[in-house]
N, C-alpha and C positions, 0 to 999 in steps of 0.2 A: 504494500500500500504506500502511495506517495505521501511524504510528510511535508507540511507547510510550517515554516518557522514564524512564530507570532512575536511581535514587539508590542508591549503594552505601555502607553504613556499616561501616567496617573495611577495612584495607588490608594486613594482614600475610599469613599463610599462606593462609587461606581467601579473603581479598580477591583474591589472585592467581588462585586457582582459579576464582572466580566471574567475575572480569574477563575471563579467557581465554574463558570460555563466552559471556558477553554479547557480546564483540567478534566472535566467529567463528561463532556458531550459524547465522546467516543464510547463511553461505557453504556450509553443508552440508545444511541442512534447508529444505524449501519450506514457508514459514510464511505465514499470513495477516496477520501483523503483524511489524514490524521493531523490535527494541530499539535505543534510542539511549543510549549511555553518557554521561549528562548531567552528573552530579555525584558526586564521591566525598568522603566525610566521614571525618575522623579528628582526633585530638587535636593532632598536631604538624605545623605548617604546612609546614616545609621538606621533610621526607621525604614528606609527603602530595603536595606539588607534584611531586616527582620521580616518585612513583608514578603520578600522573595523566598526566604526560608520556609515561611508558613504556607505559602501558596504554590510552591514548586517551580518558581522561575529559576532558570539555570544561571542567569547573569543579571547584574544591575548596571545602570548607566545614568549619569546625571545630566548629560547633554543630549537632548532629543534629536538634534541635527545629526549627530554621529550615528544614532540608532537608525534614522530614516535612510541614511546613505549606505548602510551596510549591505553588502552583496548577498549575505546569507539570510536576509529577512524577506519574507514573502508577503506578510500581512502587517499593517500598522493599525493598532487599535487605539483610538484617541479617546481616553477617558479623563482628560484634563479639562479645566474650566473653559468656557466658550471664547474668552478673549484670545486664546492661542490656537483655536481650531483652524482658522483660515491658513495661517502660515504652515502649520503642521501638515494639513491635508494637501495643500498645493505642493509642498516639498515631497511628500510621500508619492503623490501622483507622478511628479517629474522623475522620481526614482523607480517608477514602475511597480509600486506596491499596491496591493488591494487594500481598501480603507474601510474600517469599521469605526464609526464615529458616534459619540454620544450627542444627544440633543441638548439645548437647541443647536442647530448646525453652526451658527456663528453669531456675531454681534449685529449683523445687518443683512438686508437683502443683497446689497452690493457684494459683501464678502461671500455670501452663499453662492451667488452667481459665479464668482471667481473660482470657488471650489468645484462647482459643477463643470465649468469649462475645462479646468485642469484635469479632472478625472475622466471626462469624456474624451478629451484629446489623447490621454495616455492609454485609453482602452482598458482601464482597470475596473474591477467590481467595486462599487461604492455603496455604502449602506449607512443610514442614520437610524439610531436605535430608539425609535418610538415603540418601546417594547410592548405596550398594551395591545397592539394589534395581534400579538401572538399569545394572548390569553385564549385558551381553547373556546371559552364561551363567546368571546368577541369574534373569533374566526367562524364559529358556528353561526353567529348573527349575520355575518357577511354571506355565508352560504344560503341562509334562509332568504335574505334580501335578493340575492342573485337568482334564486330559483322562483321568485315571485310570490313567496308566502305571505308577505305583508302588502304586496301590490304597489300602487303609486304612493310614494312617500309625501306626506304633508308637513310633518313637523320633526325637528330635532330639538331636544332640550338637554343641554349638557351642563354639568357643574363639576368643578375640581376644587375641593375645599381642604385646606390645611390650617394648622393653628400655631405653628412653631415660631411665628414672629409677633404674637399678641403681646408678649412681655416687652415693655419699652426699654428694658435694660439689656435685651439681647443685643449683641454687638453688631457693629457695622461691617459685616462680612462682605465678600465680593458680590454676593447676590443682591446687595442693596446699593450698588454703585453702577451707574449707567455705563461708564467707560469699560467696566469689566464684565457686566452681565448683559448689556444690551437693553434689557428692561426687566421688570420685576416679576409679578405673578403672571404677566402676559407671556413672557418667554419661558419662565420656569415651569408653569403647569398648564396655562391655557393652550400652549403649543401642543400638548398631548391631546386636549379636547378637539382642537382644530384638525389635527391629523386624523383622529378617529372619525370625525364628521366627514372629512374628505373621503376616507376609506369606505365608509358605510353609506353615505348619502350622495356625495358628489362635490363638484367644485363650487366655490362660493363666488358670487359676482358683486355683491355690495354689502357694506358694513357700516353700522352705527355703533359707537361705543362711548363709555364713560369710565374714567379711572379715578382712584382716590389714593392718596398717601396719608395714612392715619397717624404715623409717627414720623416726624420730619427730621429728628436728630437722634443719634444713638451713640453709645460708647464705642470708642475705637477698639478693634479686635485684638486679642492676644494671638500668639503663634499657634495655639492649639484650637482656636475657634474655627468652625466650618459648618457644613450643611447639618442642620439640626443640633449643632453642638456649640454651646455658648463659650466655654472656657472661662478664664478669669475675667473680671469686669474692670475696665479702665475708668478713670475719672475724666479723661479727655473725651470730647464729643466731636462728631463729624456729621455732615448733612446726608440724609437719605435722598438719593437722586432718581429713584425708580418708584413705580406705583406699587402699593400694597394689594390693591384689588382692581379688577376690571370686570365690567358687565358689557355685553355686546349682543346686538341682534343682527341677523344676516338674512340675506336671501340667496338661495342656491340657484345655480344655472337651470336646474330642472323645475324650478318654481317653488320648491319647499321653503319654508321659513325655519329659522333656527335661533335659539337663544343660548348664550354661554355666560357662565359666571365662574370666576376664578379668584380665590383669595387665600391669604395666609393668616387671616384674622377670623377664623371660625372655631371657637373653643369646642372641644369634643370631637372635632374632625381631624384625624391625624393624616389620612391619605385617602380622602373620599372622592373617588373618581366615578362619576355616575352619568348615565345617559338614558334617555327615552326616545324612541323613534315610533312615529305613528303613521300608518298608511291606510289605504281604503280597504285592505283585506286583513289587517292585523297590526299588532304592536309588539315592540321589543323593549325590555328594560334590563340594564346591567348596572351592577354596583360592585366596584373592585373589592370592597370590604367583604363581599360574598362571591369571590371571583370564580368559584366553581359552578355558579348557578347563572342561568339565563331565564328571564321571565318572558313568556310568549303568549300572546292572545291572538286567536284566529276567529274572524267573522264567519268562517266556513264551518265551524263546529255547530252542532245543533243548538238552537237558541236556549233550550232548557238546561244545557250543560256548559254554556259559554262562561269563560272566566280566564284569568291569567293562570297559566300552568308554570310550575317551576321545573325547569329541565336541569337535572344534575349532570353536568358535562364531565362525566368520568367513564363513559363507555369506550371500548376500543375503537368503535366507529367514529368517535368524536375526534376533531383535529388534534394531532400530536399524542393523544392519550395512549395509544397502543404501545408507545415507547416507555411507558412508566409503569403504573401499578394496576392491580385488578380493579374491576368496577367498584365504585363507591369510595375508593381510596384517593382522597383529594390531593391536589398539588398546590404549590405556592408561588410567591413572587419570583423566586429565583429561577423557576422553570421557564419563564418567558425569555430569559437570557439564553438558556440552553436552546430553545426553539430558534431564536434569532441566529445564534452561532451555527446551528445545524443547517439552516436554510442558506446562510452566507457561504459556508463551505461547499454546499451542494451547487450553488451558483458558480463558484470558482471551478469546481470539478467539471461541470457541464458546459462551461463557457457561456453561461447565461447571465441574467440580471436578477436582482432581488429588490423588493419594495418593502418599506419606503426607502428610496435612495436619495441622492442629492437633488434630483429633480423634484421629488415630492417635498423635500425640505424647503426648496425655493418657493414652491407654490404655497406652502404653509406660511413662510416668512412674508409673502406678499399680503396675506390676510392679517398677520400680526402687526405689520407696519401700517396697514390701512386702518386698523383699529386704533393705534396710537395717534395717527393723524386725525381721525374722527374725534377722538377724545380731546385733542388739543384745539381743534377748530370749532367743535360743536356742529360739524356738518357730516352728512352721510358721504361715504367715500365709495366710488365705483372702481372696481378692479379691472 
């Protein structure tokens, strides 16, 4: 079996999730190629070495440019924050590496276009990890929609709610600085909802939005602060330059209407990713907090027995499930990453493509930037 050497850039939250998938995917999926966890790259040598030892990376490197240029690297996995995505992806493409990249794709539409152009010019496989597409329940929803089970779609209602920034003493991490994050809740979590809406309903053609920043100043971060992690609290303050929440309404090209809400100020909601889709033949509901379930209503059922049914998406005939456990044995958050890695490796082996790729991320970024323009101007924005 052919082996493909993987270089991972970034070793924090997403680095763990990606490492777990690269290390274990071949144990569960029959693939034509085998990933080798060759080198992990990060800024700080000691914690990087500890991470490599724990997760089975053969080597460490603190200079990502050296990693990307290596002749023995086949795949570059970008799990670093978004302000470095463009430079890393463009360099990786120029070096002929296949690219597995975390979301959001970059800081701006312009940067994402440059990444797409570089990857297409190089002819490499490129992927952006909107991982929720690969929840079996979400993939099943796509199959039901494509087979006409809910008919003509009228409405999308999406919400992505978290609570980790409610405390005003949580520090000013990179997520809260426009020059490092691009935007706040819009890029961080609304991007997931936009991607799912495009995947399940279709392209968006007009947007109206409103944003709010509830806490305008925060303590400067310590070295250990990061995603969901406060660390020690400083007495020095700095300005928050992104939105804490966004609400938007859209119209899809197929005529459907949609609403989106994303916030990091929803106490009790740790990672509530929810959508409802309504059509003339039926409806679908999904809640990530119950990720193994899909709610389905069909108008074609007898009237006296109509109602939402809960589909437990754990049968071997359900997407991806045959690779895991017997029926009724649920899977979790980490499995979405395994599914993405398996599909990515299959695309490389077969010389094909994978979605969502940089093109999909560009289309999503068009919506996200239109939303911010709408919020700033108070006007509806046509795409």
